[in-house]
Structure formats: C-alpha cells, structure tokens
C-alpha positions in Angstrom: 2.8 39.7 11.3 2.4 39.7 7.6 0.4 36.7 6.4 0.7 35.4 2.8 -2.5 35.3 0.8 -2.6 32.1 -1.1 -6.2 32.5 -2.5 -4.9 33.5 -5.9 -3.4 30.0 -6.4 -6.6 28.2 -6.1 -7.9 29.9 -9.2 -4.9 29.1 -11.4 -4.5 26.2 -13.7 -1.9 23.4 -13.2 1.5 24.9 -14.4 2.8 21.4 -15.5 0.6 18.6 -16.6 2.5 15.2 -16.9 1.4 12.9 -19.8 -1.1 10.2 -18.8 0.7 7.0 -19.0 -1.0 3.6 -20.2 -3.5 2.4 -17.9 -2.4 4.9 -15.1 -4.5 5.2 -11.9 -5.8 8.8 -11.2 -4.2 8.9 -7.8 -0.8 8.1 -9.6 -1.0 10.9 -12.0 -2.3 13.5 -9.5 0.6 12.5 -7.2 3.1 12.9 -10.2 1.5 16.3 -10.9 2.0 17.3 -7.3 5.5 16.4 -7.4 6.1 18.3 -10.7 4.8 21.4 -8.9 7.4 20.9 -6.0 4.7 19.9 -3.5 3.4 16.7 -1.8 0.1 15.4 -2.8 -1.6 16.8 0.4 -0.2 20.2 0.0 -0.9 20.3 -3.6 -4.6 19.3 -3.2 -5.0 21.6 -0.4 -3.5 24.6 -2.5 -4.8 24.1 -5.9 -8.1 22.0 -5.1 -9.1 24.3 -2.2 -12.8 23.1 -2.3 -11.6 19.7 -1.3 -8.6 20.3 0.8 -6.2 17.8 2.4 -9.2 15.2 2.5 -9.0 14.6 -1.2 -5.6 13.0 -0.8 -6.9 10.5 1.9 -10.0 9.1 0.2 -10.0 6.4 -2.4 -9.6 8.8 -5.3 -9.4 6.1 -7.8 -12.9 4.6 -7.0 -14.7 7.9 -6.0 -17.2 9.3 -8.7 -17.7 13.0 -8.1 -18.6 15.0 -11.3 -17.8 18.3 -9.7 -14.2 17.0 -8.9 -13.7 15.5 -12.3 -14.7 18.9 -13.9 -12.4 20.7 -11.8 -9.4 18.5 -12.5 -10.4 18.7 -16.3 -10.4 22.4 -16.1 -7.2 22.9 -14.2 -5.2 20.5 -16.3 -6.9 21.5 -19.6 -7.3 17.8 -20.3 -10.6 16.4 -21.8 -12.8 15.0 -18.8 -13.0 11.7 -20.8 -9.2 11.4 -20.2 -9.5 12.1 -16.5 -12.4 9.5 -16.2 -10.4 6.9 -18.1 -7.9 6.9 -15.2 -10.5 6.3 -12.7 -11.6 2.8 -11.7 -15.2 4.0 -12.4 -14.4 3.7 -16.0 -14.8 0.0 -15.7 -18.3 0.2 -14.4 -20.6 -1.9 -16.5 -17.6 -4.0 -17.8 -15.9 -5.3 -14.6 -18.5 -4.4 -11.8 -21.9 -2.6 -11.4 -22.2 0.0 -8.8 -25.4 2.0 -7.9 -23.8 5.0 -6.1 -21.9 2.7 -3.9 -19.4 4.2 -1.6 -17.0 1.3 -1.4 -15.3 -0.9 -4.1 -17.3 -3.9 -5.1 -15.5 -7.5 -4.8 -14.0 -7.2 -8.1 -11.8 -4.2 -7.0 -9.3 -4.3 -4.3 -9.7 -1.9 -1.3 -6.6 0.2 -0.5 -6.3 -1.8 2.7 -7.7 -5.3 3.4 -5.7 -7.7 5.4 -8.0 -10.5 4.3 -6.7 -10.4 1.0 -3.6 -7.8 0.9 -2.0 -5.4 3.0 -2.1 -2.2 0.9 -1.7 -0.8 -2.8 -0.4 -3.7 -4.7 2.2 -3.1 -7.3 5.1 -4.8 -9.6 8.5 -3.6 -8.6 9.9 -4.7 -11.9 7.4 -2.6 -13.9 8.4 0.4 -11.6 12.1 -0.4 -12.4 11.8 -0.6 -16.0 9.4 2.3 -16.4 11.1 5.7 -17.8 8.7 7.4 -15.5 7.5 5.1 -12.6 3.7 5.0 -12.1 1.0 2.8 -10.9 -1.5 0.9 -12.9 -5.3 0.4 -12.7 -5.0 -3.4 -13.1 -3.1 -3.5 -9.9 -6.4 -2.7 -8.2 -8.2 -5.7 -9.9 -9.0 -8.7 -7.8 -7.9 -11.1 -10.5 -4.5 -9.4 -11.0 -2.0 -10.9 -8.5 0.9 -11.4 -10.6 2.5 -9.7 -13.5 2.3 -11.5 -16.9 5.1 -9.5 -18.5 7.8 -10.2 -15.9 6.1 -13.4 -14.4 6.6 -12.3 -10.7 4.1 -12.0 -7.9 2.9 -8.5 -7.1 3.8 -7.1 -3.7 1.8 -5.1 -1.3 4.4 -3.4 0.9 7.8 -1.9 1.2 10.5 -4.7 1.0 12.4 -3.0 3.9 10.0 -1.8 6.6 7.0 -3.8 5.3 4.9 -0.4 5.5 2.0 -0.2 2.8 2.1 2.3 0.0 0.3 5.6 0.7 0.7 8.5 -1.9 -0.7 11.2 0.4 2.2 10.5 2.8 4.9 10.2 0.2 7.7 12.9 0.6 8.6 15.1 -2.3 11.0 13.3 -4.6 11.9 12.8 -8.2 9.5 9.9 -8.6 6.4 8.3 -6.8 8.8 5.3 -6.2 9.8 5.6 -2.5 8.4 4.4 0.8 7.0 7.2 2.9 8.0 5.4 6.0 11.8 4.5 5.4 12.5 6.1 2.2 13.6 3.1 0.5 13.2 2.8 -3.4 10.2 0.6 -3.9 11.8 -0.4 -7.2 14.5 -2.2 -5.3 11.9 -4.6 -3.6 12.5 -8.2 -4.8 9.4 -9.9 -6.0 8.9 -13.7 -5.8 9.5 -15.2 -9.2 6.7 -17.5 -10.5 7.7 -21.1 -10.8 7.1 -22.9 -14.1 4.4 -25.1 -12.7 2.5 -22.0 -11.8 2.4 -20.7 -15.3 -1.2 -22.0 -15.7 -2.3 -19.3 -13.2 -0.5 -16.6 -15.5 -2.7 -17.8 -18.3 -5.8 -17.0 -16.0 -4.8 -13.4 -15.4 -4.1 -12.9 -19.3 -7.4 -14.4 -20.2 -9.3 -12.2 -17.7 -7.4 -9.2 -18.8 -7.8 -9.8 -22.4 -11.7 -10.4 -22.0 -11.9 -7.1 -20.1 -10.2 -5.2 -22.8 -12.3 -6.8 -25.5 -15.4 -6.2 -23.8 -16.4 -10.0 -24.1 -15.4 -13.6 -23.5 -16.0 -16.4 -25.9 -17.5 -19.5 -24.4 -18.9 -22.3 -26.4 -18.5 -20.1 -29.6 -20.8 -17.6 -27.9 -19.7 -14.0 -27.0 -20.5 -13.4 -23.2 -20.3 -9.8 -22.0 -17.4 -9.3 -19.6 -19.8 -8.0 -16.7 -21.6 -11.4 -16.7 -18.4 -13.2 -16.4 -16.8 -11.1 -13.6 -20.1 -11.3 -11.6 -19.9 -15.0 -12.0 -16.1 -14.9 -11.3 -17.0 -13.4 -7.8 -19.6 -16.2 -7.2 -17.3 -19.1 -8.0 -14.4 -17.4 -6.1 -16.4 -17.2 -2.9 -17.9 -20.7 -3.4 -14.3 -22.4 -3.9 -12.8 -20.5 -0.9 -15.7 -21.7 1.4 -15.7 -25.2 0.3 -13.3 -27.5 2.1 -11.7 -30.6 0.7 -13.2 -30.1 -2.7 -12.2 -31.9 -5.8 -11.2 -30.1 -9.0 -10.5 -32.7 -11.7 -7.5 -31.9 -14.1 -6.5 -28.7 -12.2 -2.7 -28.8 -12.0 -2.2 -26.5 -8.8 -4.6 -28.2 -6.3 -1.8 -29.7 -4.3 -0.2 -26.2 -4.1 -3.4 -24.5 -2.9 -3.9 -27.0 -0.1 -0.5 -26.6 1.1 -0.9 -22.9 1.1 -4.0 -23.1 3.0 -2.1 -25.2 5.7 0.7 -22.4 5.7 -2.1 -19.7 6.0 -3.0 -21.2 9.5 0.4 -19.8 10.6 -0.1 -16.6 8.6 2.7 -13.9 9.3 1.4 -10.4 8.3 4.8 -9.6 6.8 4.5 -12.1 4.2 2.4 -12.0 1.1 0.6 -15.5 1.5 -2.8 -14.2 0.8 -1.7 -12.7 -2.6 -0.6 -16.2 -3.5 -4.1 -17.5 -2.4 -5.8 -15.1 -4.6 -3.5 -15.9 -7.5 -4.6 -19.7 -7.1 -8.1 -19.0 -6.6 -8.3 -16.9 -9.8 -6.7 -19.9 -11.6 -9.3 -22.4 -10.2 -12.2 -20.0 -11.4 -10.3 -19.7 -14.9 -10.3 -23.5 -15.0 -14.1 -23.7 -14.4 -14.6 -21.3 -17.4 -12.3 -23.5 -19.6 -13.7 -26.2 -21.8 -17.0 -24.7 -20.9 -19.2 -26.3 -19.4 -17.5 -29.6 -19.0 -15.1 -28.5 -16.2 -17.9 -26.9 -14.4 -20.1 -30.1 -14.8 -17.3 -32.3 -13.4 -16.9 -29.8 -10.6 -20.4 -30.0 -9.6 -20.6 -33.9 -10.0 -17.2 -34.6 -8.2 -18.4 -32.4 -5.1 -22.1 -33.2 -5.1 -23.0 -29.6 -5.3 -26.7 -28.6 -5.7 -28.4 -25.6 -7.2 -28.6 -23.9 -3.8 -24.8 -24.1 -3.2 -24.5 -21.9 -6.2 -27.2 -19.4 -5.3 -27.4 -19.3 -1.6 -26.1 -16.0 -0.1 -25.3 -14.4 -3.5 -27.0 -11.2 -4.6 -27.6 -9.7 -7.9 -26.8 -12.8 -9.9 -26.5 -12.3 -13.7 -29.2 -13.7 -15.9 -26.5 -15.6 -17.9 -25.3 -17.2 -14.8 -28.8 -18.3 -13.5 -29.7 -19.5 -17.2 -26.4 -21.7 -17.1 -27.3 -23.3 -13.7 -30.7 -24.2 -15.0 -29.0 -26.3 -17.6 -26.2 -27.7 -15.4 -27.7 -28.1 -12.0 -31.5 -28.2 -11.7 -33.3 -26.7 -8.6 -33.5 -29.7 -6.2 -36.9 -31.3 -6.0 -38.6 -28.0 -6.4 -41.0 -29.5 -8.9 -39.9 -33.0 -8.4 -42.0 -36.3 -7.8 -45.3 -36.0 -6.0 -45.1 -36.8 -2.3 -48.4 -38.2 -0.9 -49.8 -37.5 2.5 -49.5 -41.1 3.4 -45.8 -41.1 2.7 -45.2 -38.2 5.0 -47.5 -39.7 7.6 -45.5 -43.0 7.4 -42.2 -41.2 7.8 -43.4 -39.4 10.9 -44.6 -42.7 12.4 -41.3 -44.4 11.7 -39.5 -41.6 13.6 -41.7 -42.0 16.6 -41.3 -45.6 16.8 -37.5 -45.1 16.8 -37.7 -42.4 19.5 -36.4 -39.8 17.1 -37.3 -36.2 17.0 -40.0 -35.3 14.5 -39.1 -32.1 12.6 -39.6 -30.9 9.1 -36.0 -31.6 8.2 -36.0 -35.0 9.8 -39.2 -36.1 8.0 -37.7 -34.8 4.6 -34.7 -36.9 5.1 -36.9 -40.0 5.3 -39.1 -39.1 2.5 -35.9 -38.2 0.3 -36.5 -34.5 -0.5 -35.3 -31.1 0.4 -37.0 -29.9 3.6 -37.6 -26.3 2.5 -37.3 -26.4 -1.3 -39.7 -29.0 -2.1 -43.1 -27.2 -2.3 -45.2 -30.2 -2.3 -43.8 -31.7 0.8 -43.7 -28.3 2.6 -47.3 -27.8 2.0 -48.2 -31.4 3.2 -46.1 -31.3 6.2 -47.4 -27.9 7.3 -51.2 -29.1 6.6 -50.5 -32.1 8.9 -49.1 -29.8 11.6 -52.3 -27.6 11.6 -54.4 -30.7 11.7 -52.6 -31.9 14.8 -51.5 -35.0 13.2 -47.9 -34.3 14.4 -47.3 -34.4 18.1 
C-alpha cells in the first residue's frame, strides 16, 4: 500500500502567520496558527515541529523555556525571536517572579490545573466575545488576576455548560479558539458573575498590581520599589493571611465577605468558582497592606500580635527589601533583648518543680518571659545548666 511521505512538510515555513495580539499567550497564538493551517494543535505540532511531536501540545508551553524551540518557532514563522519570547510567561522573569531553571510555575503564576485555586485555564468570556479575533491573554495566568477590570466580571475557569476545563490541544478545528473541546459550546456564551459595587475595591487591587508590573516598579512612601520585590512579598503576605484564622484587618471593607466565603468553602462544590472569589479577596487584602504604607501593615501586625517569626517562618528566598522593612516594623523577638541571668533561669526551674510541672526549655522560657529558641542568651544559659546536671 502506498504510504504518503510527509517529511517535506517538517522543513517548510508556516504558510500562514497570524498577527500576534496584545498580551497574547504563546499557546493561544500557536493554536490560532494551527487552525489557520486547517489542523488541530496536536496534528500541527506533530507535522510542522517534528522534533517535538505531539508532546509539545500537552506541556505548559507558555512557561517552558527552550531556546531551541523558540528559535525553531521564530525560523518557521519568520518572526523575531523577541516577539515569540514576549508571548511566553518567561518574559516576566525578573519582574513578576524569579526562576532558576525551574520546571513548574512559581507561586505568582497559575498552573494549568490546580484545584486548590482554580480548575483550569482561566479566561474572561466578555473579552472573548468582544474580540474581533478571540484569543487568550498572559495576565489570565497571573495569580493576582482573578477578575476583568475592563468588564468588571469574575474570570471563569471552565465551560459554562459541561464544566470541563479549557485545553487547547484537545480543541477541534474551528473558526476560532473559543469552543469547548468536550461539548462544543461557544465559550463566549459563558455567563460570568458580575462584580458587585462593594467589591470594586478589589478591582482597584488588580489594576494596581497590573500597572506596577507594566511600569516595572511600584511607588511606596515616595520611593520606587522594583516589581519583583513587591510580587515576592505579595506571595508571603498572601500565604500568611490565608493561614491566619480570625485575623483583624483594620479598615478593610471586604472582611465580612471573606469570612462568609470561607464558611461556604467548607461546602465547596467543584462546579463552582468559589476559589477564584477567594483569590480575588486575598489579593485585595494584600493590596490593602501595601496601601498607606507602612501604616496599614503596622496596624495588621499590632492588631494580630504578629512577630518577626510569623513573617519569616517557612518562607524561602525573601527579598532584601522585605527583610529590611520587617526590621523597621517588627524587630526580631528577644534575639538581642534584655540579659537573662543564670539565677533567673534556675528560679523558673525551681518554680516549675514546686508546682509539679514539666521542666522543658519552652516551659522555662515562658516563666522567664522570652522566646525559647530565638533568645540566644537564654538558650545558652539553659543548655549550660542541662550539661551541669542542674535540671533533673
């Protein structure tokens, strides 16, 4: 039987090269290019980008950094490699996040599938509806971007009919990349939830973060702070607020809404977008801590009795700007505080023994009034007494 030889296609340039649209994702542009050639994304990449094959359409193309692949796409499309890289999320490296040959997106970037924060690739149906040519934006992958400031609606993360997530490599060939691969419904018909007037404060947060990212800096106390430092701090504040229960946040207008949402999340339904709303409010709270800087942050620390350790424990690669700010707002607890004498420690030990309480480094520190592991003077004295067998 005669077998067609498609080897010649692999050496050809793209016949049709769609115009790159503002802030377009690389995967979105490549899928539009595939459709323009009358092929699905999987078939197109298998045919035209043979060295990668079908696997290319299944990876996180928008975050992957592969110079060979970028050069290949540039060569076949006849577009400058800078234009190809601009569509990649890696073009935000050094501004939104840092990455040392990392395989997976950092916290500032959404994964393609993460049920802790969303279900799938997030999009604004109204943007798709009003586009002359529907396409997917880079900012829809940013963690802080949970609503569309232009249309004042929440983003959605699945088909409005069958609730399946968006996957470019499974989309059937069509006139636009706007149809659910599972049921075929037009994603532009999905009805997003309108943002209430009381939630407009949270939209300000998205605009603020987006504007700072485009400028390359934020202005705090009249000083320009590099965006990378702010977004690294953003992830720390985000995690701290999310893990703190029954916290106080003075003058934050949406605290009641956040607490009500937390109660609803206990009965979370996977077909609902409750987690997108949670991220929306968490971003607003982080934004609030950056406003009127550093007064809102100082109030948050004071009202919740937070320590230096609360802001540093478990967090890696903290920016210098963040650590310097902490030193001014919340000093390290008793690290070089008052001197604690040996007799004071012995007295605390005797008190615990007389009351039939267990003698430990932590229990003794509570009597003395210092941190059991941070205060160097206390730790040294306690360990010395242990070695001298004065603690039984």
